[in-house]
A tleap script that builds the chain and sets N, CA, C and O, in Angstrom:
source leaprc.protein.ff14SB
mol = sequence {
  NMET TYR SER ASN LEU THR ARG VAL VAL MET
  VAL SER TRP LEU PHE LEU VAL LEU ILE LEU
  ASN SER SER TYR THR ALA SER LEU SER SER
  MET LEU THR VAL LYS GLN LEU ARG PRO ASN
  VAL THR ASP ILE GLU TRP LEU ARG ARG ASN
  ASN VAL LYS ILE GLY CYS ASP GLY ASP SER
  PHE VAL ARG SER PHE LEU GLU LYS VAL GLU
  ARG PHE LYS SER GLU ASN ILE ILE ASN ILE
  THR ASP GLU TYR LYS PHE ASP ASP ALA PHE
  ALA ASN ASN SER ILE ALA VAL ALA PHE LEU
  GLU LEU PRO TYR GLU LYS VAL PHE ILE SER
  GLU TYR CYS ARG ARG TYR ASN GLY SER THR
  PRO ARG THR ARG PHE GLY GLY LEU GLY CPHE
}
set mol.1.N position { 0.849 -1.164 0.000 }
set mol.1.CA position { 0.000 0.000 0.000 }
set mol.1.C position { 0.900 1.233 0.000 }
set mol.1.O position { 1.820 1.377 0.805 }
set mol.2.N position { 0.592 2.088 -0.920 }
set mol.2.CA position { 1.519 3.175 -1.160 }
set mol.2.C position { 1.117 4.493 -0.512 }
set mol.2.O position { 1.984 5.261 -0.095 }
set mol.3.N position { -0.192 4.771 -0.419 }
set mol.3.CA position { -0.570 6.078 0.130 }
set mol.3.C position { -1.727 5.914 1.117 }
set mol.3.O position { -2.333 4.847 1.214 }
set mol.4.N position { -2.017 6.987 1.843 }
set mol.4.CA position { -3.101 6.972 2.816 }
set mol.4.C position { -4.459 6.832 2.132 }
set mol.4.O position { -5.358 6.196 2.683 }
set mol.5.N position { -4.625 7.412 0.943 }
set mol.5.CA position { -5.882 7.297 0.208 }
set mol.5.C position { -6.155 5.843 -0.165 }
set mol.5.O position { -7.296 5.386 -0.086 }
set mol.6.N position { -5.131 5.125 -0.565 }
set mol.6.CA position { -5.279 3.708 -0.897 }
set mol.6.C position { -5.705 2.923 0.335 }
set mol.6.O position { -6.542 2.025 0.237 }
set mol.7.N position { -5.148 3.245 1.473 }
set mol.7.CA position { -5.514 2.548 2.717 }
set mol.7.C position { -6.974 2.825 3.083 }
set mol.7.O position { -7.679 1.912 3.513 }
set mol.8.N position { -7.437 4.058 2.921 }
set mol.8.CA position { -8.818 4.410 3.245 }
set mol.8.C position { -9.788 3.662 2.327 }
set mol.8.O position { -10.792 3.118 2.786 }
set mol.9.N position { -9.481 3.641 1.036 }
set mol.9.CA position { -10.336 2.940 0.083 }
set mol.9.C position { -10.360 1.442 0.394 }
set mol.9.O position { -11.419 0.816 0.343 }
set mol.10.N position { -9.210 0.871 0.711 }
set mol.10.CA position { -9.130 -0.556 1.008 }
set mol.10.C position { -9.896 -0.912 2.284 }
set mol.10.O position { -10.588 -1.930 2.318 }
set mol.11.N position { -9.788 -0.100 3.323 }
set mol.11.CA position { -10.519 -0.358 4.567 }
set mol.11.C position { -12.025 -0.213 4.343 }
set mol.11.O position { -12.818 -0.975 4.897 }
set mol.12.N position { -12.414 0.772 3.525 }
set mol.12.CA position { -13.838 0.957 3.223 }
set mol.12.C position { -14.410 -0.252 2.500 }
set mol.12.O position { -15.501 -0.713 2.837 }
set mol.13.N position { -13.689 -0.773 1.510 }
set mol.13.CA position { -14.158 -1.955 0.787 }
set mol.13.C position { -14.209 -3.177 1.697 }
set mol.13.O position { -15.153 -3.962 1.607 }
set mol.14.N position { -13.253 -3.353 2.542 }
set mol.14.CA position { -13.270 -4.493 3.461 }
set mol.14.C position { -14.441 -4.390 4.438 }
set mol.14.O position { -15.077 -5.393 4.758 }
set mol.15.N position { -14.721 -3.178 4.907 }
set mol.15.CA position { -15.849 -2.976 5.805 }
set mol.15.C position { -17.168 -3.289 5.091 }
set mol.15.O position { -18.047 -3.925 5.672 }
set mol.16.N position { -17.312 -2.851 3.848 }
set mol.16.CA position { -18.508 -3.137 3.062 }
set mol.16.C position { -18.680 -4.640 2.844 }
set mol.16.O position { -19.787 -5.161 2.982 }
set mol.17.N position { -17.612 -5.327 2.512 }
set mol.17.CA position { -17.673 -6.783 2.310 }
set mol.17.C position { -18.044 -7.481 3.612 }
set mol.17.O position { -18.815 -8.440 3.596 }
set mol.18.N position { -17.517 -7.024 4.721 }
set mol.18.CA position { -17.854 -7.612 6.018 }
set mol.18.C position { -19.342 -7.442 6.328 }
set mol.18.O position { -19.980 -8.382 6.803 }
set mol.19.N position { -19.904 -6.263 6.066 }
set mol.19.CA position { -21.322 -6.013 6.317 }
set mol.19.C position { -22.187 -6.879 5.403 }
set mol.19.O position { -23.151 -7.486 5.871 }
set mol.20.N position { -21.867 -6.948 4.129 }
set mol.20.CA position { -22.647 -7.768 3.204 }
set mol.20.C position { -22.593 -9.241 3.581 }
set mol.20.O position { -23.604 -9.940 3.506 }
set mol.21.N position { -21.436 -9.709 3.982 }
set mol.21.CA position { -21.282 -11.113 4.365 }
set mol.21.C position { -22.102 -11.425 5.615 }
set mol.21.O position { -22.773 -12.455 5.666 }
set mol.22.N position { -22.059 -10.570 6.604 }
set mol.22.CA position { -22.824 -10.828 7.829 }
set mol.22.C position { -24.324 -10.719 7.568 }
set mol.22.O position { -25.104 -11.472 8.149 }
set mol.23.N position { -24.731 -9.806 6.716 }
set mol.23.CA position { -26.147 -9.680 6.379 }
set mol.23.C position { -26.644 -10.930 5.654 }
set mol.23.O position { -27.725 -11.433 5.963 }
set mol.24.N position { -25.888 -11.424 4.717 }
set mol.24.CA position { -26.256 -12.646 3.982 }
set mol.24.C position { -26.333 -13.828 4.936 }
set mol.24.O position { -27.270 -14.624 4.861 }
set mol.25.N position { -25.365 -13.952 5.827 }
set mol.25.CA position { -25.359 -15.063 6.777 }
set mol.25.C position { -26.554 -14.995 7.711 }
set mol.25.O position { -27.168 -16.022 8.004 }
set mol.26.N position { -26.894 -13.806 8.183 }
set mol.26.CA position { -28.027 -13.656 9.091 }
set mol.26.C position { -29.344 -13.987 8.397 }
set mol.26.O position { -30.185 -14.677 8.973 }
set mol.27.N position { -29.535 -13.511 7.181 }
set mol.27.CA position { -30.793 -13.791 6.492 }
set mol.27.C position { -30.900 -15.267 6.120 }
set mol.27.O position { -31.988 -15.839 6.182 }
set mol.28.N position { -29.798 -15.883 5.740 }
set mol.28.CA position { -29.829 -17.309 5.414 }
set mol.28.C position { -30.141 -18.144 6.645 }
set mol.28.O position { -30.942 -19.075 6.569 }
set mol.29.N position { -29.529 -17.833 7.766 }
set mol.29.CA position { -29.795 -18.611 8.974 }
set mol.29.C position { -31.224 -18.406 9.471 }
set mol.29.O position { -31.833 -19.342 9.989 }
set mol.30.N position { -31.768 -17.203 9.322 }
set mol.30.CA position { -33.151 -16.988 9.754 }
set mol.30.C position { -34.130 -17.737 8.856 }
set mol.30.O position { -35.146 -18.235 9.342 }
set mol.31.N position { -33.847 -17.827 7.564 }
set mol.31.CA position { -34.723 -18.584 6.673 }
set mol.31.C position { -34.700 -20.075 6.998 }
set mol.31.O position { -35.707 -20.765 6.840 }
set mol.32.N position { -33.566 -20.560 7.447 }
set mol.32.CA position { -33.451 -21.980 7.732 }
set mol.32.C position { -33.999 -22.358 9.096 }
set mol.32.O position { -34.386 -23.509 9.295 }
set mol.33.N position { -34.046 -21.433 10.038 }
set mol.33.CA position { -34.432 -21.795 11.399 }
set mol.33.C position { -35.801 -21.323 11.837 }
set mol.33.O position { -36.380 -21.914 12.749 }
set mol.34.N position { -36.342 -20.287 11.228 }
set mol.34.CA position { -37.620 -19.741 11.665 }
set mol.34.C position { -38.743 -20.659 11.211 }
set mol.34.O position { -38.829 -21.035 10.042 }
set mol.35.N position { -39.597 -21.009 12.156 }
set mol.35.CA position { -40.756 -21.833 11.838 }
set mol.35.C position { -41.767 -20.978 11.097 }
set mol.35.O position { -42.144 -19.904 11.566 }
set mol.36.N position { -42.195 -21.442 9.967 }
set mol.36.CA position { -43.189 -20.726 9.181 }
set mol.36.C position { -44.587 -21.064 9.684 }
set mol.36.O position { -44.889 -22.226 9.954 }
set mol.37.N position { -45.440 -20.050 9.809 }
set mol.37.CA position { -46.820 -20.288 10.215 }
set mol.37.C position { -47.598 -20.859 9.037 }
set mol.37.O position { -47.599 -20.296 7.942 }
set mol.38.N position { -48.235 -21.948 9.274 }
set mol.38.CA position { -49.082 -22.558 8.265 }
set mol.38.C position { -50.437 -22.825 8.897 }
set mol.38.O position { -50.502 -23.325 10.020 }
set mol.39.N position { -51.502 -22.509 8.212 }
set mol.39.CA position { -52.817 -22.720 8.800 }
set mol.39.C position { -53.154 -24.202 8.913 }
set mol.39.O position { -52.759 -25.008 8.071 }
set mol.40.N position { -53.886 -24.544 9.960 }
set mol.40.CA position { -54.332 -25.925 10.129 }
set mol.40.C position { -55.456 -26.260 9.165 }
set mol.40.O position { -55.577 -27.398 8.713 }
set mol.41.N position { -56.259 -25.289 8.858 }
set mol.41.CA position { -57.400 -25.477 7.970 }
set mol.41.C position { -57.139 -24.682 6.707 }
set mol.41.O position { -56.872 -23.481 6.768 }
set mol.42.N position { -57.212 -25.332 5.583 }
set mol.42.CA position { -56.928 -24.638 4.324 }
set mol.42.C position { -58.122 -24.596 3.392 }
set mol.42.O position { -58.074 -23.914 2.368 }
set mol.43.N position { -59.200 -25.311 3.720 }
set mol.43.CA position { -60.319 -25.416 2.803 }
set mol.43.C position { -61.623 -25.194 3.557 }
set mol.43.O position { -61.832 -25.767 4.626 }
set mol.44.N position { -62.490 -24.372 3.009 }
set mol.44.CA position { -63.768 -24.094 3.656 }
set mol.44.C position { -64.687 -25.306 3.580 }
set mol.44.O position { -65.543 -25.490 4.446 }
set mol.45.N position { -64.521 -26.128 2.560 }
set mol.45.CA position { -65.313 -27.358 2.452 }
set mol.45.C position { -65.017 -28.297 3.615 }
set mol.45.O position { -65.924 -28.954 4.125 }
set mol.46.N position { -63.767 -28.366 4.037 }
set mol.46.CA position { -63.391 -29.217 5.162 }
set mol.46.C position { -64.098 -28.767 6.431 }
set mol.46.O position { -64.536 -29.597 7.228 }
set mol.47.N position { -64.212 -27.464 6.621 }
set mol.47.CA position { -64.914 -26.924 7.787 }
set mol.47.C position { -66.374 -27.348 7.786 }
set mol.47.O position { -66.912 -27.748 8.818 }
set mol.48.N position { -67.005 -27.261 6.640 }
set mol.48.CA position { -68.418 -27.602 6.533 }
set mol.48.C position { -68.639 -29.104 6.723 }
set mol.48.O position { -69.574 -29.506 7.415 }
set mol.49.N position { -67.797 -29.926 6.123 }
set mol.49.CA position { -67.952 -31.390 6.233 }
set mol.49.C position { -67.782 -31.881 7.659 }
set mol.49.O position { -68.487 -32.796 8.086 }
set mol.50.N position { -66.857 -31.288 8.400 }
set mol.50.CA position { -66.545 -31.770 9.747 }
set mol.50.C position { -67.311 -31.054 10.850 }
set mol.50.O position { -67.035 -31.265 12.031 }
set mol.51.N position { -68.268 -30.212 10.481 }
set mol.51.CA position { -69.078 -29.482 11.462 }
set mol.51.C position { -68.238 -28.769 12.511 }
set mol.51.O position { -68.501 -28.869 13.709 }
set mol.52.N position { -67.241 -28.061 12.053 }
set mol.52.CA position { -66.333 -27.337 12.936 }
set mol.52.C position { -67.018 -26.065 13.416 }
set mol.52.O position { -67.723 -25.408 12.650 }
set mol.53.N position { -66.816 -25.722 14.665 }
set mol.53.CA position { -67.347 -24.482 15.215 }
set mol.53.C position { -66.514 -23.320 14.695 }
set mol.53.O position { -65.285 -23.335 14.765 }
set mol.54.N position { -67.204 -22.314 14.174 }
set mol.54.CA position { -66.516 -21.144 13.641 }
set mol.54.C position { -67.032 -19.904 14.362 }
set mol.54.O position { -68.183 -19.859 14.797 }
set mol.55.N position { -66.186 -18.921 14.481 }
set mol.55.CA position { -66.550 -17.690 15.152 }
set mol.55.C position { -66.719 -16.560 14.163 }
set mol.55.O position { -66.022 -16.492 13.151 }
set mol.56.N position { -67.650 -15.673 14.463 }
set mol.56.CA position { -67.827 -14.482 13.636 }
set mol.56.C position { -68.407 -13.378 14.495 }
set mol.56.O position { -68.898 -13.618 15.598 }
set mol.57.N position { -68.344 -12.176 13.975 }
set mol.57.CA position { -68.917 -11.017 14.645 }
set mol.57.C position { -70.428 -11.076 14.447 }
set mol.57.O position { -70.913 -11.028 13.316 }
set mol.58.N position { -71.154 -11.176 15.521 }
set mol.58.CA position { -72.590 -11.406 15.436 }
set mol.58.C position { -73.395 -10.266 14.866 }
set mol.58.O position { -74.474 -10.501 14.323 }
set mol.59.N position { -72.922 -9.052 14.965 }
set mol.59.CA position { -73.723 -7.934 14.482 }
set mol.59.C position { -73.273 -7.427 13.116 }
set mol.59.O position { -73.500 -6.265 12.779 }
set mol.60.N position { -72.642 -8.286 12.335 }
set mol.60.CA position { -72.233 -7.890 10.992 }
set mol.60.C position { -72.932 -8.793 9.976 }
set mol.60.O position { -73.685 -9.693 10.346 }
set mol.61.N position { -72.678 -8.548 8.721 }
set mol.61.CA position { -73.264 -9.349 7.655 }
set mol.61.C position { -72.594 -10.708 7.513 }
set mol.61.O position { -73.074 -11.551 6.755 }
set mol.62.N position { -71.500 -10.939 8.223 }
set mol.62.CA position { -70.714 -12.162 8.054 }
set mol.62.C position { -71.528 -13.393 8.428 }
set mol.62.O position { -71.461 -14.407 7.732 }
set mol.63.N position { -72.290 -13.325 9.505 }
set mol.63.CA position { -73.080 -14.488 9.932 }
set mol.63.C position { -74.093 -14.891 8.865 }
set mol.63.O position { -74.203 -16.070 8.530 }
set mol.64.N position { -74.824 -13.933 8.336 }
set mol.64.CA position { -75.808 -14.278 7.305 }
set mol.64.C position { -75.120 -14.752 6.031 }
set mol.64.O position { -75.648 -15.616 5.331 }
set mol.65.N position { -73.957 -14.203 5.724 }
set mol.65.CA position { -73.199 -14.679 4.565 }
set mol.65.C position { -72.780 -16.133 4.754 }
set mol.65.O position { -72.878 -16.937 3.826 }
set mol.66.N position { -72.312 -16.470 5.956 }
set mol.66.CA position { -71.892 -17.847 6.216 }
set mol.66.C position { -73.068 -18.817 6.162 }
set mol.66.O position { -72.914 -19.944 5.692 }
set mol.67.N position { -74.230 -18.402 6.631 }
set mol.67.CA position { -75.396 -19.280 6.626 }
set mol.67.C position { -76.006 -19.414 5.232 }
set mol.67.O position { -76.325 -20.523 4.801 }
set mol.68.N position { -76.169 -18.307 4.532 }
set mol.68.CA position { -76.904 -18.338 3.263 }
set mol.68.C position { -76.029 -18.702 2.072 }
set mol.68.O position { -76.430 -19.499 1.224 }
set mol.69.N position { -74.844 -18.125 2.007 }
set mol.69.CA position { -73.998 -18.343 0.831 }
set mol.69.C position { -73.091 -19.557 1.016 }
set mol.69.O position { -73.012 -20.417 0.139 }
set mol.70.N position { -72.415 -19.627 2.146 }
set mol.70.CA position { -71.482 -20.734 2.371 }
set mol.70.C position { -72.158 -21.971 2.965 }
set mol.70.O position { -71.534 -23.026 3.081 }
set mol.71.N position { -73.432 -21.841 3.342 }
set mol.71.CA position { -74.268 -22.937 3.839 }
set mol.71.C position { -73.714 -23.629 5.082 }
set mol.71.O position { -73.712 -24.857 5.163 }
set mol.72.N position { -73.246 -22.843 6.045 }
set mol.72.CA position { -72.875 -23.391 7.347 }
set mol.72.C position { -74.135 -23.519 8.198 }
set mol.72.O position { -75.060 -22.716 8.076 }
set mol.73.N position { -74.162 -24.527 9.054 }
set mol.73.CA position { -75.280 -24.683 9.975 }
set mol.73.C position { -75.194 -23.579 11.032 }
set mol.73.O position { -74.109 -23.225 11.493 }
set mol.74.N position { -76.350 -23.050 11.402 }
set mol.74.CA position { -76.352 -21.932 12.350 }
set mol.74.C position { -75.847 -22.345 13.728 }
set mol.74.O position { -75.319 -21.508 14.460 }
set mol.75.N position { -75.997 -23.619 14.098 }
set mol.75.CA position { -75.494 -24.055 15.403 }
set mol.75.C position { -73.967 -24.167 15.436 }
set mol.75.O position { -73.374 -24.249 16.512 }
set mol.76.N position { -73.339 -24.170 14.275 }
set mol.76.CA position { -71.869 -24.218 14.224 }
set mol.76.C position { -71.237 -22.831 14.192 }
set mol.76.O position { -70.012 -22.711 14.216 }
set mol.77.N position { -72.046 -21.795 14.137 }
set mol.77.CA position { -71.529 -20.429 14.091 }
set mol.77.C position { -71.681 -19.812 15.475 }
set mol.77.O position { -72.792 -19.701 15.994 }
set mol.78.N position { -70.580 -19.418 16.062 }
set mol.78.CA position { -70.553 -18.832 17.399 }
set mol.78.C position { -70.405 -17.318 17.262 }
set mol.78.O position { -69.471 -16.839 16.620 }
set mol.79.N position { -71.326 -16.568 17.863 }
set mol.79.CA position { -71.224 -15.102 17.856 }
set mol.79.C position { -70.236 -14.657 18.924 }
set mol.79.O position { -70.342 -15.039 20.089 }
set mol.80.N position { -69.287 -13.854 18.510 }
set mol.80.CA position { -68.323 -13.280 19.440 }
set mol.80.C position { -68.452 -11.763 19.317 }
set mol.80.O position { -68.312 -11.196 18.233 }
set mol.81.N position { -68.719 -11.128 20.442 }
set mol.81.CA position { -69.107 -9.722 20.408 }
set mol.81.C position { -67.935 -8.753 20.335 }
set mol.81.O position { -68.116 -7.606 19.927 }
set mol.82.N position { -66.746 -9.184 20.718 }
set mol.82.CA position { -65.607 -8.277 20.775 }
set mol.82.C position { -64.428 -8.915 20.043 }
set mol.82.O position { -64.182 -10.114 20.180 }
set mol.83.N position { -63.700 -8.110 19.266 }
set mol.83.CA position { -62.566 -8.646 18.506 }
set mol.83.C position { -61.501 -9.256 19.409 }
set mol.83.O position { -60.795 -10.185 19.017 }
set mol.84.N position { -61.397 -8.731 20.607 }
set mol.84.CA position { -60.348 -9.195 21.508 }
set mol.84.C position { -60.739 -10.459 22.268 }
set mol.84.O position { -59.918 -11.017 22.995 }
set mol.85.N position { -61.976 -10.916 22.111 }
set mol.85.CA position { -62.404 -12.164 22.735 }
set mol.85.C position { -62.158 -13.373 21.840 }
set mol.85.O position { -62.335 -14.510 22.277 }
set mol.86.N position { -61.755 -13.144 20.597 }
set mol.86.CA position { -61.458 -14.255 19.710 }
set mol.86.C position { -60.275 -15.069 20.233 }
set mol.86.O position { -60.255 -16.292 20.095 }
set mol.87.N position { -59.301 -14.403 20.826 }
set mol.87.CA position { -58.141 -15.120 21.363 }
set mol.87.C position { -58.562 -16.097 22.462 }
set mol.87.O position { -58.073 -17.226 22.507 }
set mol.88.N position { -59.460 -15.672 23.343 }
set mol.88.CA position { -59.960 -16.568 24.388 }
set mol.88.C position { -60.733 -17.739 23.782 }
set mol.88.O position { -60.610 -18.874 24.243 }
set mol.89.N position { -61.520 -17.466 22.760 }
set mol.89.CA position { -62.289 -18.532 22.117 }
set mol.89.C position { -61.377 -19.553 21.448 }
set mol.89.O position { -61.661 -20.750 21.472 }
set mol.90.N position { -60.281 -19.084 20.851 }
set mol.90.CA position { -59.313 -20.027 20.284 }
set mol.90.C position { -58.601 -20.799 21.390 }
set mol.90.O position { -58.350 -21.995 21.244 }
set mol.91.N position { -58.276 -20.136 22.482 }
set mol.91.CA position { -57.529 -20.776 23.573 }
set mol.91.C position { -58.334 -21.887 24.239 }
set mol.91.O position { -57.767 -22.924 24.582 }
set mol.92.N position { -59.646 -21.698 24.432 }
set mol.92.CA position { -60.429 -22.755 25.076 }
set mol.92.C position { -61.113 -23.678 24.069 }
set mol.92.O position { -62.018 -24.431 24.429 }
set mol.93.N position { -60.686 -23.622 22.821 }
set mol.93.CA position { -61.153 -24.506 21.743 }
set mol.93.C position { -62.649 -24.433 21.496 }
set mol.93.O position { -63.245 -25.416 21.056 }
set mol.94.N position { -63.266 -23.297 21.768 }
set mol.94.CA position { -64.682 -23.177 21.437 }
set mol.94.C position { -64.891 -22.865 19.955 }
set mol.94.O position { -65.969 -23.114 19.416 }
set mol.95.N position { -63.864 -22.319 19.292 }
set mol.95.CA position { -63.904 -22.140 17.838 }
set mol.95.C position { -62.578 -22.624 17.245 }
set mol.95.O position { -61.538 -22.618 17.904 }
set mol.96.N position { -62.650 -23.037 15.995 }
set mol.96.CA position { -61.435 -23.449 15.288 }
set mol.96.C position { -61.008 -22.415 14.259 }
set mol.96.O position { -59.834 -22.338 13.896 }
set mol.97.N position { -61.970 -21.616 13.788 }
set mol.97.CA position { -61.718 -20.631 12.743 }
set mol.97.C position { -62.548 -19.392 13.048 }
set mol.97.O position { -63.636 -19.488 13.616 }
set mol.98.N position { -62.031 -18.235 12.670 }
set mol.98.CA position { -62.776 -16.994 12.814 }
set mol.98.C position { -62.935 -16.338 11.447 }
set mol.98.O position { -61.971 -16.213 10.691 }
set mol.99.N position { -64.141 -15.929 11.143 }
set mol.99.CA position { -64.418 -15.175 9.927 }
set mol.99.C position { -64.665 -13.739 10.337 }
set mol.99.O position { -65.630 -13.437 11.038 }
set mol.100.N position { -63.784 -12.856 9.895 }
set mol.100.CA position { -63.855 -11.449 10.284 }
set mol.100.C position { -63.876 -10.566 9.050 }
set mol.100.O position { -63.394 -10.948 7.983 }
set mol.101.N position { -64.441 -9.387 9.214 }
set mol.101.CA position { -64.311 -8.380 8.180 }
set mol.101.C position { -62.851 -7.935 8.142 }
set mol.101.O position { -62.156 -7.991 9.156 }
set mol.102.N position { -62.398 -7.500 6.994 }
set mol.102.CA position { -60.979 -7.208 6.792 }
set mol.102.C position { -60.396 -6.217 7.797 }
set mol.102.O position { -59.305 -6.479 8.303 }
set mol.103.N position { -61.041 -5.101 8.121 }
set mol.103.CA position { -60.432 -4.202 9.119 }
set mol.103.C position { -60.258 -4.857 10.484 }
set mol.103.O position { -59.246 -4.642 11.152 }
set mol.104.N position { -61.247 -5.661 10.905 }
set mol.104.CA position { -61.151 -6.342 12.189 }
set mol.104.C position { -60.086 -7.435 12.155 }
set mol.104.O position { -59.404 -7.685 13.149 }
set mol.105.N position { -59.955 -8.081 10.995 }
set mol.105.CA position { -58.901 -9.088 10.859 }
set mol.105.C position { -57.526 -8.444 10.987 }
set mol.105.O position { -56.640 -8.998 11.639 }
set mol.106.N position { -57.343 -7.299 10.380 }
set mol.106.CA position { -56.054 -6.613 10.462 }
set mol.106.C position { -55.722 -6.214 11.895 }
set mol.106.O position { -54.576 -6.334 12.327 }
set mol.107.N position { -56.730 -5.739 12.632 }
set mol.107.CA position { -56.506 -5.385 14.031 }
set mol.107.C position { -56.146 -6.626 14.840 }
set mol.107.O position { -55.221 -6.595 15.652 }
set mol.108.N position { -56.873 -7.712 14.620 }
set mol.108.CA position { -56.619 -8.949 15.366 }
set mol.108.C position { -55.237 -9.509 15.056 }
set mol.108.O position { -54.506 -9.894 15.968 }
set mol.109.N position { -54.877 -9.556 13.791 }
set mol.109.CA position { -53.570 -10.091 13.399 }
set mol.109.C position { -52.449 -9.204 13.908 }
set mol.109.O position { -51.406 -9.710 14.321 }
set mol.110.N position { -52.639 -7.897 13.887 }
set mol.110.CA position { -51.580 -7.022 14.401 }
set mol.110.C position { -51.402 -7.191 15.905 }
set mol.110.O position { -50.299 -7.017 16.421 }
set mol.111.N position { -52.475 -7.526 16.607 }
set mol.111.CA position { -52.397 -7.726 18.047 }
set mol.111.C position { -51.790 -9.090 18.406 }
set mol.111.O position { -50.997 -9.196 19.342 }
set mol.112.N position { -52.169 -10.125 17.658 }
set mol.112.CA position { -51.754 -11.497 17.974 }
set mol.112.C position { -50.986 -12.112 16.805 }
set mol.112.O position { -51.257 -13.248 16.417 }
set mol.113.N position { -50.046 -11.383 16.251 }
set mol.113.CA position { -49.372 -11.819 15.030 }
set mol.113.C position { -48.490 -13.043 15.223 }
set mol.113.O position { -48.184 -13.731 14.249 }
set mol.114.N position { -48.079 -13.330 16.432 }
set mol.114.CA position { -47.192 -14.479 16.649 }
set mol.114.C position { -47.947 -15.798 16.725 }
set mol.114.O position { -47.355 -16.859 16.528 }
set mol.115.N position { -49.240 -15.747 17.007 }
set mol.115.CA position { -49.993 -16.982 17.197 }
set mol.115.C position { -50.953 -17.323 16.068 }
set mol.115.O position { -51.334 -18.483 15.907 }
set mol.116.N position { -51.344 -16.334 15.291 }
set mol.116.CA position { -52.359 -16.556 14.271 }
set mol.116.C position { -51.914 -15.937 12.958 }
set mol.116.O position { -51.035 -15.076 12.920 }
set mol.117.N position { -52.535 -16.391 11.893 }
set mol.117.CA position { -52.316 -15.753 10.602 }
set mol.117.C position { -53.641 -15.661 9.866 }
set mol.117.O position { -54.574 -16.414 10.145 }
set mol.118.N position { -53.714 -14.756 8.949 }
set mol.118.CA position { -54.935 -14.541 8.177 }
set mol.118.C position { -54.767 -15.064 6.771 }
set mol.118.O position { -53.652 -15.295 6.305 }
set mol.119.N position { -55.871 -15.244 6.112 }
set mol.119.CA position { -55.818 -15.672 4.722 }
set mol.119.C position { -56.810 -14.841 3.921 }
set mol.119.O position { -57.759 -14.280 4.468 }
set mol.120.N position { -56.577 -14.776 2.650 }
set mol.120.CA position { -57.469 -14.008 1.788 }
set mol.120.C position { -58.626 -14.903 1.359 }
set mol.120.O position { -58.452 -16.113 1.211 }
set mol.121.N position { -59.786 -14.327 1.162 }
set mol.121.CA position { -60.933 -15.142 0.758 }
set mol.121.C position { -60.792 -15.637 -0.669 }
set mol.121.O position { -60.195 -14.976 -1.518 }
set mol.122.N position { -61.349 -16.803 -0.913 }
set mol.122.CA position { -61.297 -17.336 -2.274 }
set mol.122.C position { -62.397 -16.748 -3.143 }
set mol.122.O position { -62.303 -16.771 -4.370 }
set mol.123.N position { -63.429 -16.227 -2.516 }
set mol.123.CA position { -64.518 -15.595 -3.238 }
set mol.123.C position { -64.600 -14.128 -2.831 }
set mol.123.O position { -64.275 -13.763 -1.701 }
set mol.124.N position { -65.030 -13.314 -3.751 }
set mol.124.CA position { -65.222 -11.901 -3.444 }
set mol.124.C position { -66.702 -11.603 -3.523 }
set mol.124.O position { -67.425 -12.139 -4.363 }
set mol.125.N position { -67.126 -10.748 -2.643 }
set mol.125.CA position { -68.513 -10.329 -2.646 }
set mol.125.C position { -68.574 -8.835 -2.438 }
set mol.125.O position { -67.560 -8.197 -2.156 }
set mol.126.N position { -69.739 -8.288 -2.574 }
set mol.126.CA position { -69.921 -6.845 -2.513 }
set mol.126.C position { -69.459 -6.238 -1.203 }
set mol.126.O position { -69.468 -6.890 -0.159 }
set mol.127.N position { -69.068 -5.019 -1.274 }
set mol.127.CA position { -68.624 -4.296 -0.083 }
set mol.127.C position { -69.726 -3.382 0.411 }
set mol.127.O position { -70.913 -3.670 0.256 }
set mol.128.N position { -69.321 -2.295 0.998 }
set mol.128.CA position { -70.284 -1.340 1.523 }
set mol.128.C position { -70.865 -0.530 0.379 }
set mol.128.O position { -70.135 -0.078 -0.504 }
set mol.129.N position { -72.148 -0.351 0.393 }
set mol.129.CA position { -72.797 0.419 -0.669 }
set mol.129.C position { -73.590 1.573 -0.095 }
set mol.129.O position { -74.061 1.515 1.040 }
set mol.130.N position { -73.731 2.608 -0.876 }
set mol.130.CA position { -74.472 3.782 -0.424 }
set mol.130.C position { -75.560 4.110 -1.434 }
set mol.130.O position { -76.307 5.071 -1.246 }
savepdb mol mol.pdb
quit
């Protein structure tokens, strides 16, 4: 190494290579070790066939949608009045699945993101109309 400028450039490149190497190693190890959340139930037909108890917000259109369109039995649909009570219902196994409106699902998932995950609906239906 002949000059101070060469030393500065060389140290800068070595520092950059060190950061890139550690970043790559960290992301690779996290991909290999982190358990991925996978839903236990992947099909709505399975829920209907096995008469699984499902939870929904009782004062929304979701209950009537589940009964009329998806043809769930009304005795298998549990009304849960508060978004924060879904966690208790899952914990004591009174429901296996929750059907929520998208804003409520986002709030629930943001609150309990380590234990639950959400999925997108396979069918789309009308939203709010005026």
